VEXZAKE-234057 format. One record per residue (C-alpha): x, y, z. Coordinates in steps of 0.05 Angstrom, whole numbers, plus 32768, in hexadecimal, padded with zeros to 4 digits. Example, Ala and Ser with C-alpha at 12.3 -4.5 7.8 and 13.67 -1.06 7.14 Angstrom:
<recs>
80F67FA6809C 81117FEB808F 
</recs>
This chain:
<recs>
80D57C9B7EA2 80FE7C7E7EDA 81027C9A7F21 812E7C7B7F56 813D7C8F7F9D 81807C777FB8 81897C828002 81D27C948011 81CB7C94805D 81957C998092 81827CE18081 81997CEC8039 81887CD07FF5 81927CDC7FAB 81567CE17F7D 81637CD07F34 81327CDF7EFC 813C7CC67EB4 810E7CE57E80 81077CC27E3C 80ED7CE77DFF 80A97CC57E05 80A17CE47E4A 80A27D2C7E32 809B7D2E7DE6 804E7D2B7DE3 804A7D657E14 807C7D8D7DEC 80567D807DAB 80157D957DCC 80347DD57DE6 80507DE47DA0 80097DDE7D84 7FEE7E0D7DB9 80247E407DA7 80127E387D5D 7FCA7E4D7D6C 7FDE7E8A7D94 80207EA17D74 80207EE27D4C 80587EE07D19 805F7F107CDF 80487EF07C9E 80187EBF7CBE 7FD07EC67CD1 7FBF7EBB7D1B 7FB77E707D29 7FD97E5D7CE7 80227E5E7CFC 80427E1B7CE8 80547DEE7D23 80987DE27D05 80A87E2D7D07 80907E337D4E 80BB7DF87D62 80F77E167D40 80ED7E597D63 80D57E437DA8 80E27DF87DAA 811C7DFA7DDB 80F87E277E0E 80B97DFB7E08 80E37DBC7E12 81057DD97E50 80C27DF07E6D 80A07DAD7E62 80DA7D847E7E 80DC7DAF7EBD 80917DA97EC4 80937D5D7EBA 80CB7D577EED 80A47D7D7F22 80657D557F16 80867D117F15 80B37D1D7F50 80787D367F7A 80507CF97F65 80897CC97F76 80937CE87FBB 80497CE67FCA 803D7C9F7FB2 807A7C847FD6 806D7CAD8016 80B47CC88017 80BD7CF68053 80E67D308038 81067D6D8056 80F27DA58028 80F87D927FDF 812C7D6C7FB6 81677D977FA1 818B7D8D7F5E 81D17D6F7F66 82027DA97F5D 822F7D867F2B 82027D6B7EF4 82197D647EAC 82067D9B7E7B 81C77D8C7E53 81C77D907E07 81807DA87DFD 81887DA77DB1 819C7D5E7DA8 818F7D387DE8 81537D097DEA 815D7CE87E2E 81677D137E6B 81817CFF7EAF 81797D297EEE 81927D1B7F34 817C7D3D7F74 81947D3F7FBC 815D7D2B7FED 81597D368038 81317D00805C 810A7D0D809B 810D7CD480CD 80D37CB480F1 80D37CC6813B 80AB7CBE817B 80887CF8819C 80A27CFF81E4 805B7D078200 80717CEA8243 80927D2C8254 806D7D5B8281 80667DA68278 805B7DDE82AA 80197E0482A8 7FFB7E3C82D1 7FB87E4982F2 7FB37E9482FB 7F8F7EB18337 7F7C7EFA8336 7F9A7F26836D 7F7C7F688385 7FB67F918369 7FA57F788323 7F5B7F89832C 7F6C7FCE8346 7F9A7FDC830C 7F647FC682DB 7F337FF682FA 7F65802F82F7 7F75802182AE 7F2B801E829A 7F1A805E82BF 7F548081829D 7F4680638259 7EFE807B825A 7F0B80BA8281 7F088102826A 7F4981248253 7F56816A826D 7F90819B8265 7F9D81BE82A8 7FCF81F782AE 7FFA81D482E3 8011818C82E5 80048158831B 801F81138327 800080E282F4 7FF9811682BD 801781108277 8041814C8263 804C815A8219 8085818581FF 80C9818581DF 8102815981F8 8149816E81E8 818C815081F9 81BA8184821A 81FC816881FE 81E3814681C0 81B8814B8182 817A8126819A 813A81508198 80F2813A8193 80AA814A81A5 8094811A81DA 806381088211 807E80F98257 805380CF8286 806480E882CB 805280A482E7 8090808782C5 80C080B782E8 80E78091831E 811380CA8338 81078114833D 80BB81128335 80B681568356 80D581758317 8098816082EF 806381758322 804A81BC8323 806681CF82DE 804081F582A9 80468207825F 808B8224824B 80AD820A828A 80F081E7827D 810281A882A4 814A819182A5 815A814A82BA 8188810E82B3 816080DF8286 817D809F82A2 817280B382EB 812C80CD82DB 8113808E82B8 8144805B82D6 8155801C82AF 810F80188291 812180178247 80D780108236 80CA80538259 810680738237 80EF805981F3 80A980758200 80C480BA8215 80F780C181DC 80D3809C81A4 811280728199 81178026819A 8129800081D9 816C7FEF81B9 817A803781A9 816D805081F0 819780198211 81D480488214 81AD8089821A 81C280B68254 81D380FD8266 81AF813F8273 816F8150824D 8142818D824C 80F781898244 80CE81C68231 808681BE8248 804F81CD8215 801081AF8232 7FF78188826E 7FCA814C8260 7FA0812F8299 7F6B80F98297 7F32810082C8 7F1D80B882DA 7EDB809F82C0 7EA5809082F3 7E8B804982FD 7E47805582DF 7E17803782AC 7E37805F8274 7E7A803D8281 7E597FF88289 7E377FFF8245 7E7680168222 7E9C7FD9823A 7E6A7FA18237 7E307FB9820C 7DEF7FDC821E 7DCC7FBE825B 7DFB7F828261 7E157F9A82A5 7DE97FC382D4 7E0B7FC58318 7E517FCF8333 7E4F7F87834D 7E407F6D8307 7E757F9B82EB 7EA97F81831B 7E987F38830B 7E9C7F4682C1 7EDF7F6982C8 7EFB7F2F82F0 7EE17EFD82BD 7EFF7F238282 7F437F2B82A4 7F457EE282B7 7F337ECD8270 7F6E7EF68257 7F9E7ED68289 7F847E918279 7F927E9E8230 7FD87EB68240 7FE27E79826D 7FCE7E4B8234 7FFF7E6F8206 80367E628239 80237E19823F 80257E1381F3 806B7E3281F1 80817E008227 80637DC781FF 80897DDC81C0 80CB7DE581E5 80C47DA3820B 80B47D7981CE 80E97D9A81A2 811E7D9181D9 810D7D4781E2 80FF7D2F819B 81357CFE8185 813C7D04813A 81797D02810D 81747D3880D8 81977D428094 81C07D7C80AF 81EA7D8E8072 81AF7D878042 81857DB38070 81BA7DE9806E 81BE7DE68023 81717DE7801D 816D7E268048 81A27E47801E 81827E357FDB 813A7E477FEF 81527E8A800C 81817E9A7FD2 819F7EDF7FDA 817E7EEA801E 81AA7EBF804B 81F47EAF804B 82147E6D8062 822F7E92809E 81EA7EAB80B3 81CE7E6580AB 82047E4880D7 81F97E7E810B 81AE7E71810F 81AE7E2680FF 81967E108145 81597E3C813C 814B7E1D80F7 81517DD78114 811F7DE7814C 80EE7E038118 80F77DC480EE 80EC7D968129 80AC7DBB813D 80937DB580F6 80A17D6A80F7 807C7D63813A 80417D8C8120 803B7D6280E1 803E7D218109 80077D388138 7FDB7D4D80FD 7FE67D0A80DA 7FDC7CDE8117 7F9E7D03812F 7F817D1380EA 7F7C7D5D80FC 7F5B7D8980C8 7F477DD280BF 7F0A7DE18095 7EFE7E1D8067 7EC57E328095 7EF57E3480D1 7F277E5F80AB 7EF07E8F8096 7ED17E9480DB 7F147E9F80FD 7F257ED680CB 7EE17EF880D7 7EEA7EF58123 7F2E7F17811E 7F117F4D80F0 7ED67F5A811E 7F057F5D815B 7F277F99813C 7EE77FC28144 7EED7FB98190 7EA17FBC8198 7E7C7F9C81D3 7E437F8A81A4 7E4E7F7E815A 7E117F8D812E 7DF77F518106 7DFC7F7780C4 7E467F8380D2 7E517F3980E0 7E2F7F27809E 7E577F5A8076 7E987F3C8092 7E8F7EFD8067 7EA37F228027 7EDC7F488048 7EF87F098068 7EF67EE28026 7F177F1B8001 7F4E7F208035 7F5C7ED58033 7F647ED77FE8 7F987F0F7FEB 7FE37F047FE5 7FD57ECA7FB4 7FB17EA47FEC 7FEA7EAD801E 7FBA7ECB8051 7F8F7E8D804C 7FCB7E5F8055 7FE37E878092 7F9F7E8480B4 7F987E3A80A4 7FDD7E2B80C0 7FCF7E5280FF 7F8E7E2D810C 7FAF7DEB80FF 7FE87DFB8130 7FB47E0D8164 7F927DC9815B 7FD67DA68160 7FE77DCA81A1 7FA27DBC81BE 7FAA7D7281AE 7FF07D7081CC 7FD67D92820B 7FA37D598211 7FD87D23820A 800F7D408235 80107D498281 80097D928295 80227D9F82DC 7FF87DDA82F1 80137E0E8321 7FE67E438342 80027E89833B 7FE97ED08349 7FDA7EFC830D 80117F2D8321 80467EF68326 802E7ED882E4 80327F1D82C3 80797F2882DC 808E7EE282C7 80737EE68280 80907F2B8270 
</recs>
């Protein structure tokens, strides 16, 4: 066997593989013997089918299978041993000579190869970060939301501001009609129309004036997507069926226990401190996510690396056969390049810092996510123990794809944490309200 890599320019090469009969014949003969033991052919007892007959009947398919397998193994070995930095995988040259599988003994295969360049990480670049300070408005909103979330729902006869009104929404000059729930707090004009109404009352209003340019509110009211409501306007009628009102929960021990576990918080002062701590932790997590996005964008924008552009386009087309057209690839190529550059950066950080993710880390992370779905302040020990089996089962599903996804996510987190250590983060203090408005 002879494998050669001929570099045609700085980012492209041709890989040539020549297979002699000695490279594949023993494997073909071995496979023929295996077929002879298992084949069931009329007139022969199981395991007694002559190898010559098997070769005559299945020899070509066995030959093709073994040559393809040998090619994959040997090319992978060559790339690994010679530390060739590839983009994707080698792609067969489009214009190769036809193979005579019946008579040929020596086979020659050529592949196009895209080479990834060595590059320097622009770690001297700084990124913007944020230190979030809680403002009183955010605290007040958190209290209101908690009181409402854990409050008691009632159905009064007559509506007040802040109620939710359920009923049927119908377009006056159109076909739209749907059962819906209108939050009176989202009404920006004509709130008086929704106050003091009762079952069977009909409210007529201009939907665009009533909810303004808030497509999120329109989507919530109509059940349509934000895109679908972008051009929605005109007169609508709403027939009231029921008034829904939430009586706020009191700040008492029952609420404290529901939120933080029995006896963890005993006074309003402790409750306030815990609420502030929890909110701040959430904002710090969001601030970290924003820093990580800034790190990715900064590095990708400043990495100087020549890429095998035409090979990359062909590789995307081949690996997504039938799913993407050349036109779609051209249209989104900048996005593909950014994703490739980030992948190159990530791999370089992993290699230079010897970053690893263990099986235990993958399992523990999966268990934590599963337990978080229960939304319980205190998780019983027996539930934690039972999660081992469920987590392992989940990770094995999709042919191991769930494991790979969790592994890659944890590795990316380690990469970003390492980059945050190495790069300069210029921290800016910002109120929680301003941060929330900025990150929307």
